[in-house]
N, C-alpha and C positions, 0 to 999 in steps of 0.2 A: 752180176745184175746189169742190164743195159742202162746207160746213163739217163735216158729220158724216163724210163720206168722208175729208176731210183729217185729222180727229182719229183716225180708225181707222188711217190710213196712218202717222201720227205715232207712235202707240202701237206699231205693228208694227216700225217702224224703230228706235225706242228700245229695245225688247225685244231686237232682234237685236244692237244695239251692246252692251247689257249682257252678252249671252252671249259676244260677241267679247272684251270686256274680261276676263271670267273666264278665258278660255283663255290669256291672257298674264300672269296673276298669278304672281309669283315664289313658289316653295315656302317655306312658313313653317318653316324648319328651321335648324339650326346655331347657332353662338354669336351670329349676327346675327338670330336669329329675331324678337326683339321689334321691331326697326325694320321688318322686313318685314311683321309683323302690323299695325303702325301704318300702313304704306304701303297695304296692302290694305284696311284699315278705311276709310281716307280715300277711296280710289278707288271703292269700292263703296258710298259713302254716298248714291247716287242723284243726281238732277239731270236737266237737259234733254238732256244728251249732244249739245248743239247743234253744237259744233265738229267732232267726227267725222262728224256727219250732213251738215253743209255740205260737208265734204271729199268724202264719198262721192257726194253728189248732183252736185257740180261735176265730179267724175271721170266719172260716167256721162253727164253732159251733153256732154262732149267725146269720148264714145265709148269710155271706159275700161271694161273688163269683166273684168279679172283680179283676183287677190288681192294684188297688189303694194301696193295702197292700204291694206291692213289694218294693217300695223305702224305706219304713219303715223297712222291713225285712233286707235289706242291711245296712241301717243306724245303726240299733241296733247292728249288728255284727261288724261294723266298730268301734263303741263305745266300745264294749267289747274287741276288739282286741287292740285298743289304750291303754286301761287300762293294758293289759298284757305286751305290749311293754314298758310302763313306769315302771311297776312292776319289770321287768327284769333288769333295768338300774343299774349301779354301785352304784348310790346314794340310791337305794331302796334295792332290794333283791340280786343284783349282780349275776344274773344267766346267764351263757353262753349258756345253752341249754334249749330248750323247745320242747316237742313232738319229741325228737330224732334228732333235727337239731339245728344249731346255732341260737341264738336269734338275733333280729334285730340289737341291738347296737354292738354285737360282730362281725357282718359282716360289718356294715357300720360306726362304731364308735359311741361313746356315744352321741356326739353332734347331729349327724344325727338321732340317735335313738329318741332323744327328739323331733326333728322336724317331724319325721315320725308319732309319737304319736299325736302331735299337728295337723298334716295334716289330719290324720284319723278322729279325733274328729270334725274338721271343715268341712271336706268333707262329714261326716255323715249328717250334717244338710243341706249342699248343695244338697245332694241326697234326703233326706226326703222332701225337698221343691218341688221336681219334682212331688209329689203326688197331688199338687194343680191342679184342672182341668183348662184347657186352657179356656180363655174367652176374648172376645173383648169388648171394650167400648160400653155401651148401652145395653148389654145383661143382662138378669136377673142373679142374683148370683146362681151358681150351688149349689144344696143342700148338696153336699159333702164338700163345703168350711168350714162350721163350724166344721165338723168332723175332717178334716185334721188339722185345727187350734188347736182343742182340743188335738189331738194326738201329735202334735209338742210340746205343753205345757207339756204333760206327759213326753215325751222323754227328754226334756231339764231339767226338775226338778229332775227326777229320776237319771240322770247322773251327777248332779251337787253337790253343797255344801249341799243340803238337801237330797242327795241320795248317790251315789257311792263315790264321792270325799269326802263327809263328813265322810263316813265310813272308807275310807283310812286314813284320818287325825287321827281319833280316834285310828286306828290300829297302826300307827306309834308312837303316843304318849304312847300307852299302853306298847309298847316294852321298853320304857325308864322309865316307872313308877316304883318307888321303892316299893310301897305298893301293896298288892295283888289286882287283878282285882275283880270287883263285877260281879254277874250274869247280872245285868243291863247293865254294860259296854260291856260285851261280846255279849249280844243280840243286843245292838245298832250297834256294828261293823258288826255282821252277817246280821242284817236287812238292813243296808245301803250298805255295801260293796258287798253283794251277792244278797239278796232278792230284792233290789230296781230295778235291771234290769230285773229280772223275772216278777216283778209287772208291769214294763213298757211294757214288751212284751205282756203280757196277757191283760192288760187294753187297750193298743193301738189297739190290734186285735178286742176287743169288741167294742171300741169306733168307729172305722171305719166301723164296721158292723151295727151300730145303736142301740147298747144295751142301756138299761135305766141306770140312775144314780145308782139305787139300785143294778142292776146286776153288774155294774162296781165295786161298793164298795165291793160286795161279792167276786168278782174275786181278788180284791186287797188283801183281807184277805187270800184267798186260796193261792195266790202266796207268800205271807209273810210266811205262814206255810211251804210251799215247800222250800223256801230259807233257813229258819232256820233249818229245818230237814236235808237238804242237808249238811249244814256246821257242824251240830252235828255229822252226819254220817261220814263226813270227819275226824273229831276229833277221832271218834271211830276207823276208819280204820287205822289211824296213830298208834294206839296201837295194834290192833289185825290183821291188814291186811297182805296179802302176798305181799312182795315187788316186786316179779316177776310179779304178776298179776296187781299190781298197776302201775308198770313201774317207781317207784321211791322208795327211801329208806323210810322205816317206822321207827317210834321211834324218828323222828326229833324234834317233839314238846318237848318231855322229854329231849332230848339231849341239846336243846336250852333253856331249862327252860321256855318254853312258856306256859302260863296259858290258858286253854281251858275250854269249857263246861264240858268235861270229867274230867279234873283235879279238877274241883270244885264239881261235882256231882257224879262222878264215872261211870263206864261202864253200870251197870245195870239200874240206873235211867236215864242215857242218852239214852239208848236204848228204854226205855218206853216213853220218851219224843218224840223221833223220830216217834214211832208208834202213839202216840196221835195226833201230828201235822199232820201226813199223813192221819190219819183217818178223821180228820176234813176237810182237803183239798179235799179228795175224796167225802165226804158228800156234800160239796158245789158244786162240779162239777155235782154230781148226781141230784142236785136240778134243773138243767137246762134241758130243753126238747130237745135241739139240739143234734145232733150226736157228741159224744165225747169219744167213746170207745178207739181210738188210743191215744187221749190226756190223758186220765186217765192212760193208760198203760205207757205212756211216763213219767208221773209224778212219778208213782210207780217205774219204772225202774231207774229213776234219784235218788230217795231217797234210794232205797234198793240196790244200786249198790255195787259191791265188788271191784271196781276199779275206 
């Protein structure tokens, strides 16, 4: 796909997801109004909307064409957002700005920041449950019920202690570890802290569209490769990136003595690994017969970004 056309399509899809998110925002009212305001402030702070986009594109690749995917698209963005809200807290990264505006805790206080993150995580599942087809007693079970149940299981596991939270745990402990990190540790952090939600997005899209177990397993590997390549590229950009283009200071890993894939393997080998992982991911996508030109371009854009 030509670059200009891809950019236009990306903008169009991002705008559509923004509108979708707005439609699912909880009303800011009642005695819990402040935490809901903080949740909505966090969710509508902008961003690439990558995870819901990957979910939707994978769903379409396997022939999905209904709106059953929409609650899950919103839910995964709420989960991603809650993780950022908690990452920014004083007890974690202590960041006062994200994407050029005040972080949630710096606007509403750190206590309300904790609650906003909690609220987004819980409301994500309230939202995902809306995908269950309505049915009355005595009616036959809708064929979408098993797919929605399977998708919920994926969403919960990849966001939890065997996914994103587990990766965050390992990342916190790694910062306090006296001895050098191993490649295995770094890959565990990347696989769980980053790749898990990408896997969740793509496998949920496939599951809801009726993909086979073999196809879902292949997609899980594809998404793993993308997640690891993304993080290694992030480490590379911290060394060689343009701070103006990135929108953040470079060299922070070295300044903070943070061990990364690049510090262990060097720039050249790290770059080769990004290319290897990306090539494998693209080959998996190309093994599917469904339309996936934009999805492939999206993955390549994500991994080969300069910011």
